[in-house]
C-alpha positions in Angstrom: -4.0 -99.7 -101.5 -2.9 -100.7 -98.0 -0.4 -98.7 -96.1 0.2 -101.0 -93.2 2.5 -103.9 -92.5 1.9 -106.4 -89.7 4.9 -107.1 -87.5 4.8 -110.6 -85.8 5.5 -110.6 -82.1 5.3 -113.5 -79.7 3.4 -111.5 -77.1 1.3 -109.2 -79.4 0.9 -108.1 -83.0 1.7 -104.6 -83.9 0.7 -102.7 -87.0 3.0 -100.2 -88.6 1.9 -97.4 -90.9 4.6 -97.5 -93.6 4.0 -93.8 -94.5 4.5 -92.1 -91.1 6.1 -95.1 -89.1 3.4 -94.9 -86.4 2.6 -98.1 -84.7 -0.5 -99.4 -83.0 -1.4 -102.7 -81.3 -3.6 -104.9 -83.4 -6.4 -105.0 -80.8 -6.5 -101.2 -80.8 -6.8 -100.8 -84.5 -10.3 -100.1 -85.9 -10.4 -101.5 -89.4 -13.7 -99.9 -90.2 -12.4 -96.4 -89.6 -9.3 -97.1 -91.7 -11.5 -98.3 -94.6 -13.9 -95.4 -94.3 -11.0 -92.9 -94.4 -9.4 -94.7 -97.3 -12.6 -94.3 -99.2 -12.8 -90.6 -98.5 -9.1 -90.3 -99.4 -9.8 -91.9 -102.8 -11.7 -88.9 -103.9 -9.6 -86.0 -105.3 -9.3 -83.1 -107.7 -8.9 -85.7 -110.6 -11.7 -88.0 -109.3 -14.7 -86.1 -108.1 -17.2 -88.9 -108.6 -16.7 -92.7 -107.9 -19.0 -95.6 -108.4 -18.8 -98.8 -106.3 -16.5 -100.6 -108.7 -14.1 -97.6 -108.9 -14.1 -97.2 -105.1 -13.4 -100.9 -104.6 -10.5 -100.7 -107.1 -8.9 -97.6 -105.5 -9.1 -99.0 -102.0 -8.5 -102.7 -102.5 -11.9 -103.6 -101.0 -14.4 -106.0 -102.4 -17.4 -104.4 -104.1 -19.7 -105.5 -101.3 -17.5 -103.9 -98.7 -17.0 -100.7 -100.7 -20.8 -100.5 -101.2 -21.4 -100.7 -97.4 -18.9 -98.1 -96.6 -20.1 -95.7 -99.3 -23.7 -96.1 -98.1 -22.6 -95.5 -94.5 -20.7 -92.4 -95.5 -23.7 -91.2 -97.4 -25.9 -91.8 -94.4 -23.6 -89.8 -92.2 -23.6 -86.9 -94.7 -20.1 -87.0 -96.0 -21.1 -88.3 -99.4 -24.0 -87.8 -101.8 -25.1 -90.0 -104.6 -27.1 -89.7 -107.8 -27.9 -93.4 -107.8 -24.8 -94.4 -109.8 -21.9 -92.3 -108.5 -20.9 -91.0 -105.1 -19.3 -87.6 -104.5 -18.1 -85.6 -101.5 -20.4 -83.1 -99.7 -19.3 -79.8 -98.0 -19.4 -81.6 -94.6 -15.9 -83.0 -95.3 -14.7 -79.4 -95.0 -15.4 -79.6 -91.3 -12.0 -81.3 -90.8 -10.0 -78.8 -92.8 -11.8 -75.9 -91.2 -11.0 -77.2 -87.8 -7.3 -77.6 -88.7 -7.0 -74.2 -90.3 -8.8 -72.5 -87.4 -7.0 -74.3 -84.6 -3.5 -75.0 -85.8 -0.7 -72.6 -84.9 1.2 -72.6 -88.1 -1.6 -71.2 -90.4 -2.5 -68.6 -87.9 1.0 -67.3 -87.4 1.8 -67.4 -91.2 -1.3 -65.6 -92.5 -0.5 -62.0 -91.5 3.2 -62.5 -92.6 2.1 -63.7 -96.0 -0.3 -60.8 -96.4 2.5 -58.4 -95.5 4.7 -60.0 -98.2 2.0 -59.5 -100.8 1.5 -55.9 -99.8 5.2 -55.3 -100.3 5.6 -57.1 -103.6 2.1 -57.6 -105.1 2.9 -61.3 -105.5 1.2 -64.4 -104.0 2.8 -66.4 -101.2 1.8 -69.6 -99.4 2.9 -72.1 -96.7 2.7 -75.7 -97.6 3.3 -79.1 -95.9 4.0 -82.6 -97.2 1.3 -85.2 -97.2 2.3 -88.3 -99.0 2.6 -87.6 -102.8 1.5 -84.0 -102.5 2.3 -80.6 -101.0 -0.8 -79.0 -99.4 -1.4 -75.3 -99.0 -2.3 -74.5 -95.4 -1.9 -70.7 -95.6 -2.1 -68.3 -98.5 -1.8 -64.5 -98.9 -4.7 -62.6 -100.3 -4.4 -61.3 -103.9 -4.4 -57.6 -104.2 -6.2 -57.9 -107.6 -8.4 -61.0 -107.7 -8.7 -60.6 -111.5 -5.0 -60.9 -111.9 -4.3 -64.6 -112.7 -1.1 -64.6 -110.8 -1.4 -68.2 -109.8 -2.5 -70.4 -112.8 -2.8 -73.7 -110.9 -4.1 -72.2 -107.7 -2.9 -72.0 -104.2 -6.3 -72.1 -102.5 -6.3 -73.5 -98.9 -6.2 -77.2 -99.0 -5.0 -77.3 -102.6 -2.7 -80.3 -103.3 0.1 -80.3 -105.8 2.6 -83.1 -106.8 5.6 -82.6 -104.5 8.2 -83.6 -107.0 7.1 -80.9 -109.5 6.9 -77.9 -107.2 9.4 -75.8 -105.4 7.7 -76.2 -102.0 7.4 -80.0 -102.4 11.1 -80.4 -103.3 12.1 -78.3 -100.3 10.1 -80.7 -98.1 11.4 -83.8 -99.8 15.0 -82.5 -99.7 14.9 -82.4 -95.9 13.8 -86.0 -95.5 16.7 -88.4 -94.8 18.1 -90.5 -97.5 16.1 -93.6 -96.5 12.9 -91.6 -96.4 13.5 -90.2 -99.8 14.0 -93.7 -101.3 10.9 -94.9 -99.7 9.0 -91.9 -101.0 10.2 -92.6 -104.6 9.2 -96.3 -104.1 5.7 -95.3 -103.1 5.3 -92.4 -105.6 7.1 -92.9 -108.9 8.0 -89.7 -110.6 5.4 -88.6 -113.1 5.9 -86.2 -116.0 3.7 -83.1 -115.8 5.5 -81.0 -118.5 8.5 -81.5 -120.6 10.6 -79.9 -117.8 9.5 -82.3 -115.0 12.4 -84.3 -113.5 11.5 -88.0 -113.8 14.9 -89.7 -113.4 15.3 -91.0 -109.8 19.1 -90.6 -109.7 19.0 -87.1 -111.0 16.1 -86.2 -108.8 17.9 -87.4 -105.7 21.0 -85.4 -106.7 18.8 -82.4 -107.1 17.3 -82.9 -103.6 20.8 -83.0 -102.1 21.7 -79.7 -103.9 18.5 -78.1 -102.6 19.1 -79.3 -99.0 22.6 -77.8 -99.2 21.6 -74.4 -100.5 18.4 -74.4 -98.4 16.1 -73.0 -101.1 14.6 -74.2 -104.3 13.8 -72.6 -107.6 11.5 -74.5 -109.9 10.4 -73.4 -113.4 7.5 -74.9 -115.5 7.8 -78.3 -114.0 4.1 -78.5 -113.0 2.6 -76.0 -115.4 4.0 -74.1 -118.4 4.4 -70.4 -117.9 4.8 -70.7 -114.1 7.9 -70.6 -111.9 8.3 -70.6 -108.1 10.8 -70.2 -105.3 10.6 -71.8 -101.9 12.5 -71.9 -98.6 12.1 -74.2 -95.6 10.3 -73.2 -92.4 12.1 -74.7 -89.4 10.4 -75.5 -86.1 11.9 -74.9 -82.7 13.5 -78.3 -82.7 15.4 -77.5 -85.9 13.3 -79.8 -88.1 11.6 -78.5 -91.3 7.9 -78.3 -90.6 6.7 -76.5 -93.8 7.8 -74.7 -96.9 7.2 -71.0 -97.7 7.0 -70.2 -101.4 6.1 -67.7 -104.0 4.5 -68.7 -107.3 4.4 -66.3 -110.3 3.9 -66.3 -114.1 7.2 -66.2 -115.9 5.8 -63.2 -117.8 5.6 -61.2 -114.6 8.9 -62.0 -112.9 12.3 -63.4 -113.8 14.4 -66.0 -112.1 17.0 -63.3 -111.3 14.4 -61.1 -109.7 13.0 -63.9 -107.6 16.4 -64.9 -106.3 17.9 -61.5 -105.8 14.8 -59.6 -104.4 12.3 -62.2 -103.2 14.5 -64.9 -101.7 15.8 -62.6 -98.9 12.2 -61.7 -98.0 11.2 -65.4 -97.9 14.2 -66.3 -95.7 13.4 -63.4 -93.3 9.7 -64.4 -93.1 10.6 -68.1 -92.5 12.8 -67.0 -89.6 9.9 -64.9 -88.1 7.6 -67.9 -88.4 10.1 -70.1 -86.6 10.4 -67.7 -83.7 6.7 -68.0 -82.8 5.6 -71.6 -83.7 
């Protein structure tokens, strides 16, 4: 699936990324890199292994082009193959490791998340929006690793559908109206459970409500038996840069408890993060 539109210009052609609105001159754009990254991006938690035909279908390449790119990525060490299917190698973690180790937001957030867990014995995370999904970039350590406090996981780099999570809806709620409509056009709402919101009109109304109250409670929209609460994390320029959330089994906490006792802690921590990022 292509994410670029070419804009005709008498003097020069400019390519625009329709997701992030970045532009680049056509002569500066390296198509090979774009195709290689599209191939890597076509792998995911629901698609660990791809053959040539599957990779071509997911990226819009011809089978011949997909084959060459897959073989090149295997040669470079980012993919491995059993002769029929290709799959990611640990080398791809180099990128996420560099981000987690060097970015300010995860470093600043980590000790504050650990403090919240020490105070409440619950698990907290900081997430950012990337296309369809909200990605975990910082997560507090569980006091009891055997306690399944987070059924669908909040491991670093974990990706969850934004429309069905509290953190994702916070991030979507702080996009402008045009950006929200574009997001819905690119990513039609998908049902995860019987509680998932899949009507565009109702979903947009919900986002307006979330933006107004500046926090979001979500219950069993992504996985049954799980509810969550999230607040926005603002940057120095007053723009939302992430979401801070708590995820808990519904058998361990109630909605009333999360809103009355945990929400103030989340809001205080979000303000602390803002003061140092």
